[in-house]
C-alpha positions, 0 to 999 in steps of 0.5 A: 099149444097144440103140436104143429102136426095137429095144425095141418092147414087143408085137406091135401096136407092131411091126406099127405100126412095121415097113414092108417096103420094095419093092425094084427088080424083079429083086431076088432073093427072098433079099434083104429090107429093112424100116424100123422107125419109133420114135415116141418118138424120131422115128428110123427104122432100116432093116434089109437082109438079103442071103441070096444068095451074091453081092454086091448093091447095094441102093437106100437111099431118100431121105436120108443113112444112118448105118451101125450094122451091116455085115458086119464091125462092129456098134455104137451109134455110126455106122461111116460115112454113106452115101446112094443105095445100099449094096453088101451082101456075100453072106450079110450084114445091115446096119442103118442109121439115117436121119440128121436134117438 
């Protein structure tokens, strides 16, 4: 089953919940990152797309993140936990869930 944060019901709810991330200066325009906040659960997802033909390291922001989707696997159970930054292969997407302390 999809995470509740992915079940936003209308445009207003999406607009309220989605926040574009500012990436470091010099990050290619083909790299996109945003967070989605789920008011019902208090969870935060981060989605990162690397639309370039090279591997890039993208800073994740504060906290420890559970990787739910990477270039090889996807699921509701975390694949691994990371903090700091994430290496993204060319033409890939990742979805991460902020872990609670």
